C-alpha positions as CSV (number, residue, x, y, z in Angstrom):
1,M,4.5,-36.7,-28.2
2,K,8.3,-36.2,-28.3
3,P,8.1,-33.6,-31.2
4,L,5.5,-31.7,-29.3
5,I,7.6,-31.6,-26.2
6,D,10.7,-30.5,-28.2
7,K,8.6,-27.7,-29.7
8,F,7.4,-26.7,-26.3
9,S,11.0,-26.5,-25.0
10,A,12.1,-24.4,-28.0
11,I,9.2,-22.0,-27.4
12,I,10.2,-21.6,-23.7
13,S,13.8,-21.0,-24.6
14,R,12.9,-18.4,-27.1
15,F,10.0,-16.7,-25.4
16,E,10.7,-17.0,-21.7
17,F,8.2,-14.2,-21.1
18,L,5.4,-16.9,-21.6
19,L,6.5,-18.4,-18.3
20,L,5.2,-15.1,-16.7
21,A,2.3,-14.3,-19.0
22,V,0.4,-17.6,-19.1
23,P,0.1,-18.0,-15.3
24,F,-0.7,-14.3,-14.9
25,V,-3.6,-14.6,-17.5
26,C,-4.9,-17.5,-15.5
27,W,-4.7,-15.4,-12.3
28,I,-6.7,-12.7,-14.0
29,F,-9.3,-15.3,-15.0
30,C,-9.6,-16.4,-11.3
31,Y,-10.2,-12.9,-10.2
32,R,-12.2,-11.8,-13.2
33,H,-15.2,-10.7,-11.1
34,F,-13.1,-8.1,-9.4
35,F,-11.7,-6.8,-12.6
36,T,-15.1,-6.6,-14.2
37,G,-16.5,-4.8,-11.2
38,H,-19.0,-7.5,-10.2
39,L,-17.1,-7.9,-6.9
40,W,-16.2,-4.9,-4.7
41,L,-12.8,-4.1,-3.2
42,E,-12.6,-5.1,0.4
43,G,-11.0,-3.9,3.6
44,D,-8.2,-1.3,3.4
45,A,-8.2,-1.6,-0.4
46,T,-11.4,0.5,-0.6
47,P,-10.1,3.7,1.1
48,Y,-6.8,3.4,-0.7
49,A,-8.6,3.2,-4.0
50,E,-10.6,6.3,-3.1
51,H,-7.5,8.3,-2.1
52,I,-5.5,7.2,-5.1
53,G,-8.5,7.9,-7.3
54,F,-8.8,11.4,-5.8
55,Y,-5.1,12.0,-6.4
56,T,-5.0,10.8,-10.0
57,D,-8.3,12.6,-10.8
58,N,-6.7,15.8,-9.8
59,L,-3.5,15.1,-11.6
60,S,-5.5,14.4,-14.8
61,R,-6.8,17.9,-14.4
62,G,-3.4,19.4,-13.8
63,V,-3.9,19.9,-10.0
64,F,-1.5,18.6,-7.4
65,P,-3.9,18.0,-4.4
66,L,-2.2,19.1,-1.3
67,W,-5.6,19.6,0.4
68,D,-8.5,17.2,0.5
69,P,-11.8,19.1,0.8
70,T,-13.9,15.9,0.8
71,W,-12.4,14.6,4.1
72,F,-14.5,15.8,7.1
73,N,-14.7,19.4,5.8
74,G,-11.2,19.4,4.5
75,A,-7.8,18.3,5.7
76,P,-4.2,18.5,4.6
77,N,-3.7,15.7,2.0
78,D,0.0,15.0,2.9
79,F,-0.9,12.0,5.1
80,F,-2.7,10.3,2.2
81,L,0.0,11.3,-0.3
82,R,2.5,9.6,2.0
83,R,0.4,6.5,2.3
84,L,0.1,6.0,-1.5
85,G,3.5,7.2,-2.5
86,D,2.6,10.2,-4.7
87,V,5.8,10.2,-6.7
88,N,5.3,6.6,-8.0
89,P,5.6,6.8,-11.8
90,L,3.2,3.9,-12.1
91,L,0.4,6.1,-10.9
92,W,0.5,7.8,-14.3
93,I,-1.0,4.6,-15.7
94,M,-4.2,5.6,-13.9
95,V,-3.9,9.2,-15.2
96,L,-3.5,8.0,-18.8
97,L,-6.4,5.6,-18.4
98,K,-8.6,8.4,-17.1
99,W,-7.6,10.6,-20.0
100,A,-8.8,7.7,-22.2
101,G,-12.2,7.8,-20.5
102,I,-11.7,4.8,-18.2
103,S,-13.5,5.0,-14.8
104,S,-11.5,5.6,-11.6
105,V,-12.4,2.1,-10.2
106,H,-11.3,0.2,-13.3
107,A,-8.2,2.4,-13.7
108,Y,-7.2,1.5,-10.1
109,L,-7.8,-2.2,-10.8
110,V,-5.5,-2.0,-13.8
111,F,-2.9,-0.2,-11.6
112,I,-2.9,-2.9,-8.9
113,G,-2.9,-5.6,-11.6
114,V,0.2,-4.1,-13.1
115,D,1.7,-3.8,-9.7
116,Y,1.0,-7.5,-8.9
117,F,2.5,-8.6,-12.2
118,L,5.7,-6.5,-11.5
119,A,5.9,-8.1,-8.1
120,G,5.6,-11.6,-9.5
121,W,8.1,-10.8,-12.3
122,A,10.7,-9.6,-9.7
123,F,10.0,-12.8,-7.7
124,Y,10.6,-14.9,-10.7
125,L,13.9,-13.1,-11.5
126,I,15.1,-13.4,-7.9
127,S,14.2,-17.2,-7.9
128,R,16.0,-17.7,-11.2
129,F,19.0,-15.7,-10.0
130,L,19.4,-17.7,-6.8
131,F,18.8,-21.1,-8.3
132,G,20.3,-20.6,-11.8
133,D,17.4,-22.2,-13.6
134,C,14.1,-21.1,-15.2
135,F,12.3,-24.1,-13.8
136,F,12.9,-23.2,-10.2
137,G,12.2,-19.6,-11.0
138,F,8.9,-20.6,-12.5
139,T,8.1,-22.8,-9.5
140,G,8.7,-20.0,-7.1
141,Y,6.7,-17.6,-9.3
142,V,3.5,-19.7,-9.5
143,L,3.6,-20.5,-5.8
144,F,3.8,-16.8,-5.1
145,L,1.2,-15.8,-7.8
146,F,-1.4,-18.3,-6.6
147,S,-0.9,-17.9,-2.9
148,S,-3.3,-15.6,-0.9
149,W,-1.2,-12.7,-2.1
150,G,-3.5,-13.0,-5.1
151,S,-6.5,-12.0,-3.1
152,E,-4.6,-9.6,-0.8
153,V,-4.3,-7.1,-3.6
154,F,-8.1,-6.6,-3.5
155,Y,-8.2,-6.5,0.3
156,N,-5.2,-4.4,1.2
157,Y,-2.8,-1.8,0.0
158,I,0.6,-3.4,0.8
159,I,1.2,-4.4,-2.9
160,I,2.1,-0.7,-3.3
161,V,4.8,-1.1,-0.7
162,F,5.9,-4.6,-1.7
163,V,6.7,-3.8,-5.4
164,P,9.7,-1.4,-4.7
165,I,10.9,-3.7,-1.8
166,I,11.1,-6.8,-3.9
167,W,12.6,-5.0,-6.9
168,F,15.2,-3.5,-4.6
169,F,16.4,-6.9,-3.6
170,Y,16.6,-8.1,-7.2
171,F,18.7,-5.1,-8.2
172,L,20.8,-5.7,-5.0
173,L,21.5,-9.3,-6.0
174,C,22.4,-8.3,-9.6
175,F,24.7,-5.5,-8.3
176,S,26.4,-8.0,-6.0
177,R,27.3,-10.1,-9.0
178,R,28.1,-7.4,-11.5
179,P,28.2,-3.7,-10.3
180,Q,26.5,-1.6,-13.0
181,K,24.9,1.8,-13.1
182,S,21.5,0.4,-14.0
183,Y,21.5,-1.8,-10.9
184,M,22.6,1.0,-8.7
185,L,20.0,3.4,-10.1
186,G,17.4,0.7,-9.7
187,M,18.2,0.3,-6.0
188,C,18.1,4.0,-5.5
189,L,14.7,4.3,-7.2
190,C,13.2,1.5,-5.1
191,I,14.6,3.1,-1.9
192,G,13.2,6.5,-3.0
193,L,9.8,5.0,-3.7
194,T,9.8,3.4,-0.2
195,V,11.0,6.4,1.8
196,T,8.4,8.7,0.3
197,T,5.7,6.7,2.1
198,Y,5.0,7.4,5.7
199,I,5.9,3.9,6.9
200,P,9.2,3.0,5.2
201,F,10.1,1.1,8.5
202,F,8.9,-2.3,7.2
203,F,11.6,-2.0,4.5
204,L,14.3,-0.8,6.9
205,I,13.7,-3.7,9.3
206,I,13.6,-6.3,6.5
207,L,16.8,-4.9,5.1
208,A,18.5,-4.8,8.5
209,L,17.7,-8.5,9.2
210,F,18.8,-9.4,5.7
211,T,22.1,-7.6,6.1
212,F,22.7,-9.1,9.6
213,F,22.2,-12.7,8.5
214,F,24.0,-12.2,5.2
215,V,27.1,-11.1,7.2
216,L,26.6,-14.1,9.5
217,F,26.3,-16.7,6.8
218,Y,28.3,-15.1,3.9
219,F,31.0,-13.0,5.6
220,S,33.6,-13.4,2.9
221,P,31.2,-12.5,0.0
222,F,30.0,-9.6,2.1
223,I,33.5,-8.2,2.3
224,G,33.9,-8.7,-1.4
225,F,30.6,-6.9,-2.0
226,L,31.8,-3.9,0.0
227,R,35.0,-3.8,-2.0
228,S,33.2,-3.9,-5.3
229,C,30.9,-1.1,-4.0
230,F,33.8,1.1,-3.2
231,G,35.4,0.3,-6.5
232,F,32.2,1.2,-8.3
233,I,32.0,4.5,-6.4
234,G,35.6,5.3,-7.2
235,K,35.0,4.8,-10.9
236,N,31.6,6.6,-11.0
237,K,31.9,9.6,-8.7
238,V,29.5,11.9,-10.6
239,F,26.9,9.2,-11.0
240,T,27.1,8.3,-7.3
241,A,26.8,11.9,-6.4
242,F,23.6,12.1,-8.4
243,C,22.2,9.0,-6.7
244,L,23.0,10.5,-3.3
245,F,21.2,13.7,-4.4
246,F,18.2,11.7,-5.5
247,L,18.0,9.8,-2.2
248,I,18.3,13.0,-0.1
249,S,15.6,14.6,-2.2
250,S,13.4,11.5,-1.7
251,C,13.7,11.8,2.1
252,V,12.4,15.4,2.2
253,P,8.7,14.7,2.0
254,A,8.9,12.1,4.8
255,L,10.9,14.4,7.0
256,L,8.4,17.3,6.4
257,F,5.5,15.0,7.1
258,Y,7.1,13.7,10.3
259,K,7.6,17.4,11.4
260,E,4.0,18.2,10.5
261,S,2.8,15.1,12.5
262,K,4.3,16.6,15.7
263,S,2.9,20.1,15.1
264,G,-0.6,19.2,16.2
265,N,-2.3,20.5,13.0
266,F,-3.8,17.1,12.4
267,V,-4.8,14.4,14.7
268,M,-5.5,10.6,14.5
269,P,-7.4,9.9,17.7
270,D,-7.8,6.2,17.3
271,R,-4.4,5.4,16.0
272,H,-2.5,7.7,18.4
273,S,-4.4,6.5,21.5
274,G,-1.9,5.3,24.1
275,A,1.2,6.4,22.2
276,D,4.0,8.0,24.2
277,T,5.4,10.3,21.5
278,S,4.0,13.6,20.2
279,S,3.8,12.5,16.5
280,A,0.2,12.0,15.5
281,V,1.1,8.9,13.4
282,A,2.6,7.1,16.4
283,V,0.8,4.0,17.6
284,G,0.0,3.0,21.1
285,L,1.4,-0.4,22.2
286,E,-2.0,-1.9,22.5
287,K,-2.9,-0.8,19.0
288,A,0.3,-2.3,17.6
289,A,-0.4,-5.6,19.4
290,S,-3.8,-5.7,17.6
291,G,-1.9,-6.3,14.4
292,D,-0.3,-9.5,15.8
293,L,0.3,-12.2,13.2
294,I,-1.4,-15.0,15.1
295,S,-4.2,-13.1,16.9
296,H,-6.6,-12.9,14.0
297,G,-6.8,-16.5,13.0
298,Y,-5.2,-16.0,9.6
299,F,-3.8,-19.5,9.6
300,D,-7.1,-21.3,10.6
301,R,-7.6,-22.5,7.0
302,I,-4.1,-23.2,5.9
303,F,-4.7,-26.9,5.4
304,N,-8.5,-27.3,5.3
305,D,-11.9,-25.5,5.2
306,H,-10.9,-23.7,2.0
307,A,-14.6,-23.7,1.0
308,H,-15.1,-21.0,3.7
309,M,-12.0,-19.0,2.8
310,D,-12.3,-15.3,3.6
311,M,-10.4,-12.2,2.5
312,G,-7.2,-11.9,4.6
313,D,-7.0,-15.6,5.3
314,I,-3.6,-17.1,4.5
315,Y,-3.6,-19.7,1.7
316,I,-0.6,-21.4,0.2
317,P,-1.0,-24.2,-2.5
318,Y,-0.4,-27.7,-1.2
319,V,2.6,-28.1,-3.5
320,F,4.5,-25.8,-1.2
321,F,4.0,-28.2,1.7
322,L,4.7,-31.2,-0.4
323,I,8.0,-29.7,-1.5
324,L,8.9,-29.1,2.1
325,L,7.9,-32.5,3.2
326,T,9.7,-34.4,0.5
327,S,12.8,-32.2,0.9
328,I,13.4,-33.2,4.5
329,C,16.0,-35.7,3.4
330,G,17.7,-33.2,1.0
331,R,20.9,-31.4,1.9
332,I,20.7,-28.3,4.0
333,N,22.8,-25.5,2.6
334,K,23.7,-21.9,3.6
335,L,20.9,-20.4,1.5
336,I,18.2,-22.5,3.3
337,L,19.6,-21.6,6.7
338,F,19.8,-17.9,5.6
339,L,16.2,-17.8,4.5
340,L,15.0,-19.8,7.5
341,F,16.7,-17.5,10.0
342,N,15.2,-14.4,8.3
343,V,11.7,-16.0,8.5
344,L,12.1,-17.0,12.1
345,A,13.5,-13.6,13.2
346,L,10.5,-11.8,11.5
347,S,8.1,-14.3,13.1
348,L,9.5,-13.4,16.6
349,I,8.9,-9.7,15.8
350,T,5.3,-10.2,14.6
351,I,4.2,-12.4,17.5
352,T,3.5,-9.5,19.9
353,S,1.1,-11.2,22.3
354,A,3.2,-14.4,23.0
355,G,6.6,-12.9,23.7
356,G,8.4,-9.8,24.9
357,I,10.6,-9.1,21.8
358,H,8.1,-6.7,20.2
359,R,7.5,-4.8,23.4
360,F,11.3,-4.4,23.9
361,L,11.6,-3.1,20.3
362,Y,8.6,-0.8,20.7
363,E,10.1,0.7,23.9
364,H,13.7,1.1,22.7
365,V,13.6,1.4,18.8
366,L,11.8,4.6,17.8
367,F,10.4,3.6,14.5
368,F,8.5,0.6,15.9
369,K,6.2,3.1,17.5
370,F,4.9,3.9,14.0
371,I,4.1,0.3,12.9
372,R,0.5,-0.6,13.6
373,Q,-0.2,-3.6,11.3
374,I,2.8,-5.6,12.4
375,Y,1.6,-8.7,10.6
376,Y,2.3,-7.0,7.2
377,F,5.8,-8.5,7.6
378,F,4.3,-11.8,6.7
379,W,3.2,-10.5,3.3
380,L,6.2,-8.3,2.6
381,A,8.9,-10.8,3.6
382,M,8.0,-13.9,5.5
383,L,5.8,-15.5,2.8
384,P,8.2,-14.6,-0.1
385,M,11.2,-15.9,1.8
386,A,9.3,-19.1,2.9
387,I,8.6,-19.8,-0.8
388,L,12.2,-19.2,-1.7
389,L,13.2,-21.5,1.1
390,A,10.9,-24.2,-0.2
391,V,12.2,-23.9,-3.8
392,S,15.8,-24.0,-2.4
393,A,15.0,-27.2,-0.6
394,F,13.3,-28.5,-3.7
395,K,16.5,-27.9,-5.8
396,S,18.6,-29.5,-3.0
397,L,16.3,-32.6,-3.1
398,L,16.6,-33.0,-6.9
399,T,20.4,-32.6,-6.7
400,A,20.5,-35.3,-4.0
401,I,18.4,-37.6,-6.2
402,D,20.6,-37.0,-9.3
403,A,23.7,-37.7,-7.3
404,S,22.3,-40.9,-5.7
405,S,22.6,-44.4,-7.1
406,R,19.6,-45.6,-5.2
407,K,16.9,-44.1,-7.4
408,A,14.3,-46.8,-6.3
409,A,14.7,-45.9,-2.6
410,W,14.2,-42.2,-3.4
411,L,11.1,-43.0,-5.5
412,I,9.6,-45.1,-2.7
413,Y,10.3,-42.2,-0.2
414,I,8.6,-39.6,-2.5
415,V,5.5,-41.8,-2.9
416,I,5.4,-42.4,0.9
417,C,5.6,-38.6,1.5
418,H,2.7,-38.0,-0.8
419,F,0.7,-40.8,0.8
420,L,1.3,-39.4,4.3
421,F,0.4,-35.9,3.3
422,G,-2.8,-37.2,1.8
423,L,-3.6,-39.2,4.9
424,F,-3.1,-36.1,7.0
425,L,-5.6,-34.2,4.8
426,W,-8.0,-37.1,4.8
427,R,-8.4,-36.7,8.6
428,N,-9.8,-33.2,8.1
429,H,-12.8,-34.5,6.0
430,D,-13.4,-31.1,4.3
431,V,-10.6,-30.9,1.7
432,L,-11.7,-29.7,-1.7
433,F,-11.7,-32.2,-4.6
434,C,-9.1,-30.2,-6.6
435,A,-6.7,-30.4,-3.7
436,W,-6.5,-34.2,-4.3
437,V,-5.9,-33.5,-8.0
438,A,-3.1,-31.2,-7.1
439,I,-1.4,-33.9,-5.0
440,V,-1.7,-36.3,-8.0
441,F,-0.2,-33.8,-10.4
442,D,2.7,-33.2,-8.0
443,L,3.3,-37.0,-7.7
444,F,3.2,-37.2,-11.5
445,Y,5.9,-34.6,-11.7
446,F,8.2,-36.8,-9.6
447,L,7.3,-39.9,-11.6
448,A,8.2,-38.1,-14.8
449,Y,11.4,-37.0,-13.2
450,F,12.3,-40.6,-12.4
451,F,11.1,-42.3,-15.5
452,Y,11.7,-39.9,-18.4
453,K,14.8,-38.4,-19.7
454,K,15.7,-34.8,-19.1
455,K,14.6,-33.7,-22.5
456,V,11.1,-34.9,-21.7
457,S,10.8,-34.4,-18.0
458,Y,12.1,-30.8,-18.0
459,P,9.4,-29.2,-20.2
460,L,6.8,-31.6,-18.8
461,G,7.7,-30.4,-15.3
462,F,6.6,-26.8,-16.1
463,C,3.2,-28.1,-17.0
464,L,2.7,-30.5,-14.1
465,I,3.9,-28.0,-11.4
466,F,1.7,-25.3,-12.9
467,L,-1.3,-27.6,-13.0
468,A,-0.7,-28.8,-9.5
469,V,-0.7,-25.2,-8.2
470,F,-3.5,-23.8,-10.5
471,V,-6.2,-26.5,-10.2
472,Q,-6.3,-26.2,-6.4
473,S,-6.1,-22.4,-6.4
474,A,-8.8,-22.0,-9.0
475,Q,-11.3,-23.9,-6.9
476,V,-10.4,-22.1,-3.7
477,Y,-10.8,-18.7,-5.5
478,Q,-14.2,-19.9,-6.8
479,Y,-15.4,-20.6,-3.3
480,L,-14.0,-17.2,-2.2
481,D,-16.0,-15.5,-5.0
482,N,-19.2,-17.2,-3.9
483,K,-18.7,-16.1,-0.3
484,L,-18.0,-12.5,-1.4
485,F,-21.0,-12.4,-3.7
486,Q,-23.2,-13.7,-0.8
487,S,-21.9,-11.2,1.7
488,Q,-22.4,-8.3,-0.8
489,L,-26.0,-9.4,-1.4
490,E,-26.6,-9.4,2.3
491,S,-25.1,-5.9,2.6
492,L,-27.6,-4.7,-0.1
493,K,-30.6,-5.7,1.8
494,P,-32.7,-2.7,3.0
495,V,-32.1,-1.8,6.6
496,P,-35.1,-0.8,8.7
497,I,-35.1,3.0,9.3
498,S,-35.8,4.3,12.8
499,V,-38.5,6.8,13.4
500,N,-36.1,9.7,14.2
501,P,-32.7,8.8,12.9
502,R,-30.0,10.6,14.8
503,P,-26.5,11.1,13.5
504,T,-23.9,9.3,15.6
505,K,-20.7,10.7,16.8
506,L,-18.2,11.0,13.9
507,N,-15.5,8.3,13.8
508,L,-12.4,10.4,13.0
509,Y,-9.6,8.3,11.8
510,Y,-7.8,11.4,10.6
511,S,-8.8,15.1,10.7
512,T,-7.6,18.6,11.6
513,R,-7.2,19.3,15.3
514,W,-10.0,21.8,15.6
515,F,-12.5,19.8,13.7
516,A,-11.8,16.8,16.0
517,I,-12.7,19.1,19.0
518,L,-16.0,20.1,17.3
519,A,-16.8,16.4,16.7
520,E,-16.0,15.6,20.3
521,Y,-18.0,18.3,22.0
522,I,-20.8,19.4,19.7
523,D,-24.1,17.7,19.4
524,P,-23.9,15.5,16.2
525,V,-27.3,16.7,15.0
526,V,-26.3,20.4,15.3
527,L,-22.9,19.7,13.7
528,E,-24.4,17.8,10.9
529,N,-26.9,20.6,10.1
530,Y,-24.2,23.3,10.4
531,R,-21.8,21.3,8.0
532,A,-24.6,21.2,5.4
533,H,-23.9,24.9,4.6
534,P,-20.7,25.5,2.6
535,F,-20.8,29.3,3.1
536,I,-22.3,31.6,5.8
537,I,-22.3,35.4,5.9
538,Y,-22.4,37.1,9.3
539,D,-22.8,40.7,10.4
540,N,-21.3,40.2,13.9
541,V,-18.0,38.8,14.9
542,A,-17.1,38.0,18.6
543,P,-13.9,36.8,20.2
544,Y,-13.8,33.6,22.2
545,V,-11.3,31.6,24.2
546,D,-10.9,27.9,23.3
547,N,-12.4,25.9,26.1
548,P,-15.3,23.3,26.5
549,S,-17.6,25.9,28.0
550,F,-17.5,28.1,24.9
551,L,-18.2,25.1,22.7
552,K,-21.7,24.9,24.3
553,V,-22.2,28.5,23.4
554,F,-21.2,27.9,19.8
555,E,-23.5,24.9,19.8
556,T,-26.4,27.1,20.8
557,T,-25.7,29.8,18.2
558,A,-25.1,27.2,15.5
559,A,-28.4,25.5,16.3
560,S,-30.3,28.8,16.1
561,N,-28.5,30.2,13.0
562,S,-27.5,33.2,15.1
563,N,-26.0,36.1,13.3
564,V,-22.6,36.0,15.1
565,A,-19.4,34.3,14.1
566,Y,-16.6,33.6,16.5
567,V,-12.9,34.0,16.1
568,P,-10.2,33.0,18.7
569,K,-9.3,35.9,20.9
570,F,-5.6,35.2,20.9
571,E,-5.4,34.7,17.2
572,S,-7.3,37.8,16.2
573,S,-7.4,41.5,17.2
574,P,-10.1,44.1,18.1
575,E,-10.2,45.2,14.4
576,D,-11.5,41.7,13.6
577,W,-14.4,42.0,16.0
578,K,-17.7,43.8,15.3
579,V,-21.1,44.3,16.7
580,A,-23.9,45.5,14.3
581,P,-26.8,46.5,16.5
582,Y,-29.3,46.8,13.6
583,A,-28.4,43.5,11.9
584,P,-31.0,40.8,11.4
585,P,-31.0,38.1,14.2
586,Q,-30.0,35.3,11.8
587,A,-27.0,34.9,9.5
588,D,-27.3,34.3,5.8
589,F,-26.8,30.5,5.6
590,N,-27.4,30.5,1.8
591,P,-25.5,33.4,0.4
592,V,-25.2,31.7,-3.1
593,G,-29.0,31.5,-3.2
594,S,-29.5,35.1,-2.0
595,G,-27.1,36.4,-4.7
596,K,-24.4,37.6,-2.3
597,L,-21.9,35.0,-3.4
598,S,-21.0,33.0,-6.4
599,V,-18.5,30.3,-7.0
600,L,-16.2,31.0,-10.0
601,H,-13.9,28.1,-9.6
602,T,-12.9,25.4,-7.1
603,D,-10.5,22.6,-7.0
604,A,-8.7,20.6,-4.2
605,N,-6.4,23.6,-3.3
606,T,-8.4,26.6,-4.3
607,W,-11.6,28.6,-3.9
608,V,-12.3,31.5,-6.3
609,L,-15.5,33.4,-5.2
610,M,-17.3,36.5,-6.3
611,A,-19.0,38.5,-3.5
612,H,-21.7,41.2,-4.1
613,L,-22.3,43.0,-0.8
614,T,-24.1,46.2,0.1
615,Q,-22.0,46.5,3.2
616,G,-18.9,44.9,4.7
617,Q,-19.7,41.4,6.1
618,F,-17.9,38.4,7.4
619,L,-17.7,35.3,5.3
620,V,-17.2,31.8,6.8
621,V,-16.2,29.1,4.4
622,N,-17.0,25.8,6.1
623,D,-13.8,24.2,4.9
624,N,-11.4,23.6,7.7
625,Y,-8.8,26.1,8.6
626,D,-5.1,25.5,8.3
627,N,-2.1,27.8,8.8
628,A,-1.0,27.1,5.2
629,W,-4.2,28.7,3.7
630,R,-3.8,32.2,2.1
631,A,-6.6,34.7,1.2
632,F,-6.6,37.4,-1.5
633,I,-9.3,40.0,-2.2
634,N,-9.1,41.7,-5.5
635,G,-5.5,40.5,-5.9
636,H,-4.4,41.8,-2.5
637,P,-3.5,39.7,0.5
638,A,-6.3,39.5,3.1
639,R,-6.4,38.5,6.7
640,L,-7.7,34.9,7.1
641,L,-9.0,33.9,10.5
642,R,-9.9,30.6,12.1
643,A,-13.7,31.1,12.5
644,N,-16.3,29.1,14.4
645,V,-13.7,26.9,16.0
646,S,-12.5,25.0,12.9
647,F,-13.3,26.9,9.7
648,K,-12.0,29.7,7.5
649,G,-13.3,33.2,7.9
650,L,-12.5,36.7,6.5
651,W,-14.1,40.1,6.2
652,L,-15.3,41.2,2.8
653,P,-15.7,44.8,1.8
654,Q,-18.7,46.5,0.4
655,G,-19.3,46.1,-3.4
656,D,-18.1,43.4,-5.8
657,S,-15.0,41.5,-4.6
658,R,-13.1,38.7,-6.1
659,V,-12.0,36.3,-3.3
660,V,-9.3,33.7,-3.8
661,L,-8.4,31.2,-1.1
662,R,-5.3,29.1,-1.9
663,F,-3.6,26.3,0.1
664,A,0.2,26.2,0.5
665,S,2.9,28.3,-1.1
666,V,4.0,28.3,-4.7
667,R,7.4,26.9,-3.6
668,H,5.6,23.9,-2.1
669,Y,3.9,23.1,-5.4
670,L,7.1,23.6,-7.4
671,F,8.9,21.2,-5.2
672,C,6.1,18.6,-5.6
673,F,6.2,18.8,-9.4
674,F,10.0,18.8,-9.3
675,L,10.0,15.6,-7.2
676,M,7.5,14.0,-9.6
677,A,9.6,14.9,-12.6
678,L,12.8,13.7,-10.8
679,F,11.3,10.2,-10.1
680,A,9.9,10.0,-13.6
681,G,13.3,10.9,-15.1
682,V,15.1,8.4,-12.9
683,F,12.5,5.7,-13.9
684,L,13.0,6.4,-17.6
685,S,16.8,6.6,-17.2
686,L,16.7,3.2,-15.5
687,L,14.9,1.7,-18.5
688,V,17.4,3.2,-20.9
689,L,20.4,2.0,-18.8
690,L,19.0,-1.5,-18.5
691,K,18.6,-1.7,-22.3
692,R,22.0,0.0,-23.0
693,E,23.9,-2.3,-20.6
694,N,22.0,-5.3,-22.1
695,T,20.7,-6.4,-18.7
696,D,17.5,-8.2,-19.6
697,G,17.4,-10.2,-16.4
698,H,19.3,-13.3,-17.6
699,T,21.5,-14.2,-14.6
700,G,21.5,-17.9,-14.9
701,P,21.3,-20.7,-17.5
702,G,18.3,-20.9,-19.8
703,P,15.6,-23.5,-19.8
704,G,17.9,-26.2,-20.9
705,G,19.7,-26.5,-17.6
706,R,18.3,-28.4,-14.6
């Protein structure tokens, strides 16, 4: 066996990447039914997949989608672009896959798989940096990889937010040890990716707490870090100026979006309900409290009942708890206290219903008004830091054992801890079989540590820790798969159809302001029938004043297909109004079928139409109106009006006319493409700098150290 172990140790020393690749392949195997499409995405992952798919579909056709025509008759797309982080270079993975003929769903699954691998890689590098050993880095990595983070990527979107956050902290740690351009550029790229989203406040709060406790526990190193920063800036003025330019440019989309959120052009009725600020993305206090960490029962199955695990439930392998239990008698160091205080501080923030800290922060710190799912702090920081805390305590325990002359006493203590933990689980009566196997593997690790020499116990430890984590997690994931398959089969069962189905009131999470008014006041049947017609041509146009009484008038005319369109009195002029006494009583609700109109081209931002009219008539395009839309007839600017409360309307002349409707200005598109190119350039420059400066991530001793 010894030659085999020696060979294993040599392979790990030479091909450290295997430490990441082998567990990740096992993780993919556990979630193979998602990747093959047999299981559907769940929760918030579904709409995010749709919006990212819409964005990358358009990019693959050379279109930057600033407007989404598929969202309740059209809406500005900036909100969704901010949610997904439209400048993220990794999104080009999906574009390339779509060019290769891969479906949008499978391209998205590859994208989040790559994201999760990058998150795990960064976590491994941080663990190895902090503890100076591949073994502890590997332990942290597999605990993270096979925690419920593994299912969260198919249930939520926060992996998109988490990746730049965790890589930022890795680059920050590296820069603190050795200031280099690559680390500085890496930090700037991660900050840029974070602030281009509409909720960078998770990152800001995590960074603020991290900085506060770092100053508290490591004041002297903090002063040294500041000095090294100033020294680096003094030696690299031009490079620092470019980094500053990049960060300022990164903030522009978020600032423009915040300004737009206060303009009233779009609304988010459910989210904004109860908020005391004018921004549409602000959250009422009650809505924020609904995202409380402990209010949803996420911890109900932390120790038992894993056979009924559901998406969103928090699961951590038992090895994590065994490490904490056995490490109670280890030495407490600054790193343990630093991580513990960070976790506790974030816990106090996320427990909104049981304390007044969140209410105080909500009322006095502006950006807390924009955080709805407050429990995301658990996934973004609390769980990763808790795993690092456990690994730090684990290392402290092994150090204490190595320094002690009473090895037998330590061995008895370790065995007793495992026995007590097993006894605690036995009382629950519903612990899965592989959980007991995991406890045995963990105990075997300690036995190997005590009875074998380092040359044997060190490589054997990788295998035993991995098996202890994997065997339990694999069985938990299998039960989760079975439950998801069962729930999806239930959802496919036919639902009895009522005799006269009636559309219900639209649930508008996000829409234009005027469409929200229509949805609020117009009969849903009438609105549904009206929305079924993409184009309508009228002979008569009448002014109206926005008020609820007029909406009933519009409801009547829309229901009867009356030949009159309405434009706002104070946004139009008498030249826009017309009464045609000999016109037919009903409008043309199918101008394409009647030959009056043909669609030459359409994409997310553009309509190109050809009109063939025997007389001047008024065209209504039932795509929502926005101030940023522009109209051109035969190459000349035309007057575009808000028609029928929420839609686009314009007068067309007699004869053949080429009509172009385009959203936003050319400068806006140029800036979007510039920002994409800037982020892509910084990303490629980072890779070049990392290679040139020979920074391959090795910040501690190799596998031979303990």
